[in-house]
N, C-alpha and C positions, 0 to 999 in steps of 0.2 A: 573571485569577487571583484578585484580591480577591473578585470575585463568587463564584468557585468555593469559596473558603475559607468565605465566608458561608453558602453552601449546605450545606457539610459540617457547619458548626456547628449549623445549623438541623436537619439530619438527626440529628446526635448528640443534640441536645436532645429531639427527638421520640422517639427510641428510649429515652431515659432516662425521660422522663415518661409514655410510653405514651399520649400524647394527640396528637390530630391537629393538624398545623401547616399553616396556609394560606400558600402561597408564591405570590407574584405574579410572573409571568414575562412579559417581552416577547420578541419574536422573536429579537433579538440575543442576549439572555441564554440562551435555549434553545439556540441554535446554539453558543455558547461552552461550555456544559455538555456538549453532545453531543460537541464536538471534544476535550474533556478527559476525560470519564468514561464514554462509551458503549463497549459491547463492540466495535463497529466501529472506534472510534478506537484501542482497545488492539490489535486485530489489525493495523490498518494501520501503527501505530508499530513493532510487533515485526517485521513483514515488512520494513520499511525498515531496522531495526537489523540484521537478518540480512544484508542487502545491504551495509550499512555495514561490518560486520566482514569480509565477504567481500572488499571492496575494500581494507580495511586489510591483510588477508592478502596480497593481490596486491602492494601497495606494499612490504610487508615482504620479499617474495620477490625484489624488485629490489635489496635491500640486501645487503651482505656477511653471510655466515652463519658462525658459529664453532661447530664440532662437536667433541665428544669421543667417540671410539670406544674402548672398552675390553673386554678379556677378562681380568678379574682373575685367574681361576684356571681351568685346564683340566687335568685329571689323567686319564691313560690307564694301564690295566693290562690287557693282553690278550695273546693268542697270535696272532701274525701270520706270514705266509709270507715268507721271505727266501731269497735266492739265495746258495748256498755256492759261491764261485768256486774254492776249493781242490778240491772234489770234483765240481764242475760239476753240482750238483743243487739243487732247491728243498727247503728244510727249514722246519719250524715252530719259532719261537722265542718265548719269553716277552719281553714288552716293557713297561717302566714309564717313563713320562715325565711331566714337569710343565711346563706351558706358561702363559705370561702375556704379554699385550701391551696396549699403549695408544698412542693417537695423537691429535694435535690437527690440525685442518684449517680453513682459511679458504677459502670459496668465493664467487665473484662471477659471477652470470650476466651475459652481455653481450647486450643486446637487439639491437644492430645485426647482429651476426654469428650469433647463436643459439648461441654456445659458452659454455664455463664456464672461468673462470680460477681456479686454486687454488694455495694455499701450504700445505704440511703438514709434519709431523714425527712420527716414531713410534719406539717402542722395543719390542723383543721379548726375552723371557727364555725359555730352554729348558734343562731339566735331564733327562738320561737316567740311569736307574738300572740296575743289573745288574753284569755282569763288567767292563764298560767305562763306569764312571760318569764323566760329564763335564757341564760347564755352558757355555752359550754365550749371549752377548748380541749382538743385531744392532740397529743404530741407523740411522736416517735423520735427522740433525740438522736438515736443511732440504731441501725440494724445492719447486721452482716448476714449474707445468705448465699446460697448456691443452688442452682437448678440445672437439671439435665435429664436426658432420656437414657435410662439404663438399658444396655444391650441393644440400643436402637441405632439408627443411621446417623453417622457423624458427618454432617455436611462440611464442617470446618476442616476435617482431615483431608477430604477430597479437594476442597478449594486450595489447600496448601500445596497439593500436587499439581493441580491443573492451571491455576491462575498464573504462576510464574512461567509455565510453559507457553500459555497463550500470549503473554507479553513478549517472550523471546521470539515466538513465531511472528508477532506483529512487527518487531524490529527487522527480522529477516525478510519479511514480506515487503517492507518499505525499501530495503536495499535491492530486493529482487525487482521491484517496480522501477527503481532508478536505472537499473541496468536495462530494463525493457525500454525505457525512454532513450537510452543510449543507442539501442538497436534501431528504434524508430527514427531517431535523428539521423543515424547513418543512412537509412533508406532514403529519407528526404534529401540529404546532402548529396548523395551520389546520383539521385534522379535529376537534381538540378545540375550537377557536374556533367552528366551526360548531355542534358539539353544545352548547357553552356558550350560544351565542346562541339556539338552539332551546329550550333549557331555560329561559332567562330569559324568552323570549317566551311559553312555555307557562305559566309562573307568572303573568305579567301577564295572560295571556288568561283564566285562571281568575277573577281579580278582575274583569276587564272583563265576562265573560259572566255572572257572578253578578249584577253590578250591572245589566246590561241585562235580565236575566231578571226581577229585582225591578221594574224600570221597566215591563217588558212586562205584569207582573201588574197593576200599577196602571192601565195604559192599557186592559187587557182588561176591567177592572171597569167602566170608563166607555164600553166598546164602541168604543174608539179603534182597536184592532187586532183582527183575527179570531183565532179559537182556533188556527188552523194556524200563524200567526206566533208565537203564544205557545209552542206545542209545539216549534217550530223553535228558539226561544231556549232552552228547557229542554234540548233535545237538544244545542245548542251548549255549554251549561254542563257536561253530562255528558261530552261528547267532549273538552272542555278538560281535565278531570281524567284521562281515559284518555291523552290526548296527553302530559300531564305525566309520567305513569308511564313511557311509552315514551321520552320525552326524557331522563328520569333514567337509564334503563338505557343509552341511547346515550352519555350524558355519562360515566358510570362506565367504560364500555369505552374510550372515547377517552382518558380521563384515565389509565387503567391502561396503555394502549399508549404514551403519551408518557412517563409515569414510568418504565416498563420500558426504553424506548429510552435515556432519559437516565441510567438506573441510579440512580434515586432510591428512597428508602425507600417502602414501601407506604402508610404512614400519613401521607404528605405530600399535602395537597390542593392542587392547582394551580389558580390563577386567572389567566387570560391577559389581557394587555393588547394589544389589536390595534394594529399599527403605524399611524402616521399615513399620510396619502396621500403617497407617496414623491415626492421631487424628480425632475423629468424628467432622465433621463440619455440622452445621444445617443451611440450606439455605431455608427460607420460599419462597413459590411460589410467593406471592404478591410482596415481596421485589425484587425478581429476575426480575419479569415483569416490575416493576417500574424502576429499574436500566437499563434494556434493552431499555426502552422507552426514557430514558434520554441520554444514551451513545451509543447505537448501531448505526453505520453509515447508516444502511438501513433506519432508520426513518428519518435521515437527507436527504437521497436520495429521499424519498417520498415527503418531504416538498419542496425540490429543484425543483422536477418535477412539482409540483403544481404551485410554484412561476413562473417558466419559462413559463408554459402554460398561467397563468394569464397575464404575460408580453406580450405574443404573441397576446392575445385578445386585450389588451390595444393598442398595436402597430397597429393591423389590424383596429380597430375602428378609431383611430386618423389619419390614413393615408387617410381617405376619402377626407379631404381637408387640405391644409397646408397654414398657414399664417406665414411669416418670418419677423423678424424685425432686422434691422441693424442701429445703431446710433453711431456717433462718433463726438467729438469736439476736435479741436486742432489748430495748426498754420502751415502755409507753406509759402514758399518764393521762388522766382526764380531770379537769378542774373548771371552776366558773370564772377564772381570769387567767390572763396570759402567764403571769409569773408563776402561779401555782402549777401550771401545766408542765413545767420543767423541774418541779421540786419533788424529790424522793420518787422517781419513776419506778414502776414495777417491771419486773423481768418479763419479756415476751419470748416464748419459744414456739416455733411452728415447724412441724414436720409433716409432709404430705407425700404419700406414695400412691401413685395411680397405676392401674393395671387395665389394659385393654387386650382381650384375647378373642379372636373370631371363633365362633362355634361352627357355623355353617356359612360359607361364602361361595359355594358352588364352583370352586376352582378358580375364582377371580385372581387371587394372589399367586397361585401356581402358574396361571397363564402369564402373569406379568413377569415372573422369574424366567420362564421359558422364552418369552419374547425378548427379554433383555439378553439372555444367553445367545439367542440366535443373532441379535444385533451385534454382539461382540464377535461372533464367528465371521459375520459379514465384514465387519470393520477390519479384522485381521487379514482375511483373504484379499479384500479390496486394497489394503495398504501394501501387501506383498506384490500384487499385480501392478499397482501404480509405480512401485519402486523399480520393478523390472522395466517398465516402459520408460521411466526416467533414465535408468542406466543405459538403455539402448539409445535413447536420444543423445546422451552425452557421448557415447562411443561413435555414433554416426556423425555428430558435429565435429568431433576430433578428427575423424577420417576426412571430412570435407575440409577442415582447417589444414590438415597435412597436404591435401591435394592443392589447395590454394597457395600454400607456401612454395611448393615446387613450381606451380603455374605462373606465379607473379613474376618470377625471375625471367622466365622465357618470354612472356608477353611484353615485358619492358624492353628486352633485346629486340623482339620482333617489331615493335613500334619504331624503334630507332632505325632498323633496317628498312622498314616500309617507307619512312620519310625520305631516307637517302635514295631509295630506289625510285620513288615518285619524282623527286626533284631531278634525278639523273635522266629519267625517261622523258620528262617534260622538256629539258634542255635539248635532248637528242631529237625530239619531235620538232623543235623550233628550227633545227638545222637540217631537217629532212632525213635523219638517220633512224627514226622510229615511226611506225605507222600509228593510226588512230586506235586500232585494237589494243596495241601494247600500252598506249597511254591510258585508255579506259580501264584496262585490267590493273595497271599500276595504281590508279586513283582508287579503285574499289578495294584493293588490298590495303591501301593507306587508311581508308575509312574503317575497314574491318579490324585492323591492328589497333587503332585508337579505341574503338568500341570494346575490344577484348581487354585492353589495358584497364580501362575504367571499370569494366565488369569484374575483372580479377581483383582489383583493389576493393571494390564494393563487397564482393563475396568474402574476401579475406577478413575485412573488418567486421562484417556481419557475423561471421563464424567466431571471431575473437570475442565480440561482446556477448554473443550467446553463451559461450563457454563461461565467461565471467558471470553471467546471469545464473546459469545452472549450478555453478560451484561457489559463487560469491567469494571468489579468490582472485587476487591480482597476481598473475604468474610472471609479470615483469618485475614487480617489486618484491615478490615472494612474501606476501602478507594477505591476511584476510581483509575483505572489505568491511568497512564500518568502524574503524578505529576512531576516526574523527566524528563519525555519527554518534558513537556511544558518549563521547565527551560533550557533544552539542545537545543531544536529546535524552541522554540517559538519566536515570534517577539519582 
């Protein structure tokens, strides 16, 4: 975080002064900035926060809820049909009425049974105008009740299983995306590092080829080298300048790509510092597979898919018939004024049992059950197949990582030897003890050794961060990723 604040200050200063600021970055710093400021980090964080609030809403739905329902004013003035019992006919009469109601209720969902327990109270006011003007109040001081579907589908039970799993998957997915950002930042970092090394070598090559061409001119004057070698040295000097222009274009493109990914200002010039040869980290295959099974969000995705398919089967089976129960006990009263509406209330008991049984549905419900069962079979087989693919990916990545661990030591030594050999051949050429072919071969080996070194570093760190992504485990610190994450974003 301190580093990020420093970067922001540098960017603000650059914007103010309109001058270019040189920023030196190592791999760790580039990854930290990417995890904090990149567009991908912003998207990943907000996707997680959406799941965070979804889970908060689920937890809130398990708590008691207090609701106020009101109809402050409802006025009617119309002509309606009424039955005249004296004359045994229907007649139209004008009607005016004023109506108002309000009620408070507390509800609590019960996960185990799938029902809803409630306590409520309400008051209603009604006034009719006309020949027989009158006022009435009806009250329910308190009522306690319970309702649920008997033997039916319990959505609360399945939400209790699925919603915590979905939230855990969202957290793991966020961590997974952060490690993906580390991978992408590593790609951009070493692309720029390669372009930077090519540019530096191109500049050095101009100085070297100019010097060798001048030496060649002197040696040509004394007939020490043929004209063809002198022309080759001149061609090398011209090609070195062309190569510098190409390297400069590649450098600017790679720098823009990294700066854009890190969300830095355009006038910030980045200078990279290559990481040292990394310490050897031993990652056993069995441990990596175990950590992946515990932490990788794909495994949670497979489990969620199975649970949702099992839920659909349960819902399809229990929708064949439905028995509902509603029961409440309380008090109510009616009076012509407010005070009497709460005096000596009568007992109110309500019990309702509803039954819905299909007689003929032409196999609709059976088809739903079979379809849900087939979806469950597909979810299980698909999950097993994807798990095998993931395990193979981990094993292959570990194999690549092991190869890069061995390779990185040898390419580091090869680069040191290539530098020494090139400098030695160049000095020997200056005194006439090495020919042009030996010098050209030595230069090419120097370039190849440098490219191999950067490539080996890049592949090593890409493999390392991919293993972290697949397992969500830090094998250097020997701990799961996300400890700080849980403290920062957890409920």
